[in-house]
C-alpha positions in Angstrom: 29.3 -11.6 114.4 27.2 -8.5 114.2 30.0 -6.6 112.4 30.4 -9.4 109.9 26.7 -9.3 109.1 26.8 -5.6 108.7 29.7 -5.9 106.3 27.9 -8.6 104.3 24.8 -6.5 104.1 26.8 -3.5 103.1 28.6 -5.5 100.4 25.4 -6.9 99.1 23.8 -3.4 98.9 26.8 -2.0 97.1 26.7 -5.0 94.7 23.1 -4.4 94.0 23.8 -0.7 93.5 26.5 -1.5 91.0 24.2 -3.9 89.2 21.5 -1.2 89.2 23.9 1.4 87.8 25.2 -1.0 85.2 21.7 -1.9 84.2 20.9 1.8 84.0 23.9 2.4 81.8 22.8 -0.5 79.5 19.3 0.9 79.3 20.5 4.4 78.5 22.9 3.0 75.9 20.1 0.9 74.4 17.8 3.9 74.4 20.5 6.0 72.7 21.0 3.3 70.1 17.2 3.1 69.5 17.1 6.9 69.2 20.0 6.9 66.7 18.4 4.1 64.7 15.1 6.0 64.7 16.8 9.2 63.6 18.7 7.2 61.0 15.6 5.6 59.6 13.7 8.9 59.6 16.7 10.5 57.9 16.9 7.9 55.2 13.2 8.1 54.6 13.4 11.8 54.3 16.3 11.5 51.8 14.2 9.0 49.8 11.2 11.3 49.8 13.2 14.3 48.8 15.0 12.4 46.0 11.6 11.1 44.7 10.2 14.6 44.9 13.2 16.0 42.9 12.7 13.2 40.3 9.0 14.0 40.1 9.6 17.7 39.7 12.3 17.1 37.1 10.0 14.7 35.1 7.1 17.2 35.3 9.3 20.0 34.1 10.8 18.0 31.2 7.3 16.8 30.2 5.9 20.3 30.3 8.9 21.6 28.3 8.4 18.9 25.7 4.7 19.7 25.4 5.4 23.4 25.0 8.0 22.8 22.3 6.5 23.0 18.8 6.4 19.6 17.1 8.3 19.7 13.8 7.6 17.0 11.3 10.4 16.0 9.0 9.5 17.3 5.5 10.6 15.1 2.7 12.0 17.3 0.0 11.6 15.8 -3.5 13.3 17.7 -6.3 10.8 18.7 -9.0 10.9 16.4 -12.0 9.9 17.7 -15.4 11.2 15.3 -18.0 11.9 11.7 -17.0 13.8 10.3 -19.9 17.1 11.0 -18.2 15.8 9.9 -14.8 14.7 6.5 -16.1 17.1 5.8 -18.9 16.2 2.1 -19.1 12.7 2.8 -20.3 11.9 3.8 -24.0 10.8 7.4 -23.2 10.8 10.3 -25.6 10.0 13.8 -24.4 7.7 15.5 -26.9 6.2 18.2 -24.8 3.1 19.9 -26.1 3.1 23.5 -27.1 1.8 25.6 -24.1 -1.8 26.4 -24.9 -5.1 26.7 -23.0 -6.6 23.4 -24.2 -3.9 20.7 -23.5 -0.9 22.2 -21.8 -1.8 25.3 -19.8 1.7 25.6 -18.4 0.5 25.7 -14.8 2.5 24.2 -12.0 1.0 21.4 -9.9 -0.2 22.7 -6.6 2.0 20.2 -4.7 4.4 17.3 -5.3 2.4 14.7 -7.2 0.1 12.8 -4.8 -1.5 10.3 -7.2 -0.7 8.3 -10.3 -3.9 7.9 -12.4 -4.3 5.3 -15.1 -6.4 5.9 -18.2 -7.1 4.3 -21.6 -7.3 6.3 -24.8 -10.7 4.9 -25.8 -9.4 5.1 -29.4 -8.7 1.4 -30.4 -5.6 0.8 -32.5 -4.3 4.3 -32.2 -0.6 4.8 -31.5 1.1 6.9 -28.8 2.2 9.5 -31.3 -1.3 9.8 -32.8 -2.7 10.4 -29.3 0.1 12.9 -28.5 -0.6 14.7 -31.8 -4.3 14.8 -31.0 -3.5 16.6 -27.7 -1.2 19.0 -29.6 -3.8 19.9 -32.2 -6.3 20.9 -29.6 -4.5 24.3 -29.5 -5.9 24.8 -33.0 -9.2 22.9 -33.0 -10.2 24.1 -29.5 -12.7 21.4 -29.4 -12.1 20.2 -25.8 -9.6 20.2 -22.9 -7.5 17.0 -22.8 -4.0 15.7 -22.3 -1.9 13.5 -20.1 1.7 13.5 -18.9 2.4 10.2 -20.6 1.0 8.0 -23.4 2.2 4.4 -23.7 1.8 2.9 -27.2 1.0 -0.5 -28.6 4.7 -1.4 -28.8 5.5 -0.1 -25.3 6.9 3.2 -26.5 6.4 6.0 -24.0 5.9 9.6 -25.0 5.9 12.3 -22.4 3.6 15.1 -23.4 3.5 17.3 -20.4 6.2 17.8 -17.7 5.6 16.0 -14.4 5.5 19.3 -12.5 2.8 20.7 -14.7 -1.0 20.2 -14.9 -2.4 18.0 -17.6 -6.1 17.9 -18.4 -7.0 14.2 -17.7 -8.1 13.5 -14.1 -10.7 16.2 -13.4 -10.4 17.5 -9.8 -7.1 15.8 -9.3 -5.3 17.4 -12.2 -3.3 19.7 -10.0 -1.9 16.9 -7.8 -1.5 13.9 -10.1 0.4 12.4 -13.0 -1.8 10.8 -15.6 -0.9 8.0 -17.9 -2.9 7.1 -21.0 -2.6 3.5 -22.3 -3.2 2.6 -26.0 -5.1 -0.6 -26.7 -5.7 -2.6 -29.9 -9.4 -3.2 -29.8 -12.8 -2.2 -28.2 -12.3 -4.5 -25.2 -9.8 -2.1 -23.8 -7.3 -4.8 -22.9 -3.6 -4.0 -23.4 -0.7 -5.5 -25.3 2.0 -7.1 -23.1 4.4 -4.3 -24.2 2.0 -1.6 -23.2 1.1 -3.3 -20.0 4.6 -4.1 -18.9 6.1 -0.7 -19.6 3.2 0.9 -17.7 4.1 -1.3 -14.7 7.7 -0.3 -14.9 7.0 3.4 -15.4 4.5 3.6 -12.5 6.8 1.7 -10.2 9.6 4.1 -10.8 7.4 7.2 -10.5 5.9 6.0 -7.2 9.3 5.3 -5.8 10.6 8.7 -6.9 7.7 10.5 -5.3 7.5 8.2 -2.3 3.9 7.2 -2.9 2.2 4.1 -1.4 -0.2 1.8 -3.3 -3.2 3.7 -2.1 -2.2 6.5 -4.4 -2.2 4.4 -7.6 -5.8 4.8 -8.9 -7.9 4.7 -12.0 -9.8 7.5 -13.7 -12.8 5.5 -12.6 -11.8 6.1 -8.9 -12.0 9.8 -9.4 -15.2 10.3 -11.4 -16.8 6.9 -11.9 -16.1 7.0 -15.6 -15.5 3.6 -17.3 -11.8 4.3 -17.7 -9.6 2.4 -18.1 -12.3 0.1 -19.4 -10.5 -3.2 -19.0 -9.5 -2.5 -15.4 -12.9 -1.2 -14.5 -14.8 -4.2 -16.0 -12.2 -6.6 -14.6 -11.5 -5.6 -11.0 -9.4 -8.7 -10.4 -7.1 -7.7 -13.3 -6.7 -4.2 -11.8 -5.6 -5.8 -8.5 -3.1 -8.1 -10.4 -1.7 -5.0 -12.2 -1.2 -3.3 -8.8 0.5 -6.4 -7.5 3.0 -6.2 -10.3 3.6 -2.5 -9.6 4.3 -3.3 -6.0 6.6 -6.1 -6.9 8.7 -3.8 -9.2 8.6 -1.0 -6.6 10.3 -3.4 -4.2 12.7 -4.6 -6.9 13.8 -1.1 -7.9 14.3 -0.1 -4.2 16.7 -2.9 -3.7 18.8 -2.1 -6.7 
C-alpha cells in the first residue's frame, strides 16, 4: 500500500513537472512572439518614419530648387506692323505716308509694341480724311505746330494711314511713343460721327487690338490722356463711349473666331 502511494505521489509530481515545463514553454513562446511583434511594429514604424523623412527632404530640395531657378515669363513676340492695308484687306485702307519731317512724321520708332489705341476727332467739321492728311503733310512747310496721327477715318468711312504703326505720331502727348492714334472726321460742330466713319473705326480698332493682343483697358480717348475735350462727342456723352467700346469688344470676339 505504501509503495502504491509512493508511486502515485511520484506520478503526480512528474505530471505537475511536465505541466510546469509545458506552461514554461508556452510562456517563453508567447514572450518570443510578443518580442517579435514588438520588433516588427517598431521596424514598420521606423520604415514609415524614414520614408516620410525621405519624402520631406525630397520635397524641400525640389521646392528650394524651384525657388532658386529664375522665373522666365513667356514673352509674346508680335511682328512689327508698318502698313496695315495688306494685313486688313477687307477695310478701305490706303497708305499715304507723310514725308519724314520734324513736325508731323519724325521717323522715330515707338519705344515698344503699341500699348494703347487712342481715339481723337479732327475738330474740323466737314473736312475729309484726305484734307486732314494733307494738313499733316503741309506742316513740314508751315512749321506751325506738331500734329499727326497714324490713321484718319473720313466721312464716307475711307481710312488713310498717314504714319506707320511702328512709328511715333504727334497726337497723344506723353503716350505718343507707345500708342496708335486714330483721328475721326465729323460732319458738324457736335462732333458726332457718320455711321460709315463710326463703323469702320470699330472694325479697325478691333483688328488692331487683336493683332497687338490688347485688352479693352487699353482703348482710350485723348481725353483720358490729358483731359482735353477730344473726341468731343465721346467725352460729352460718356454712355456713347461705352457703347462704342461694347461694339469694339463684340467685333474683337467675332474676328478671333473667324
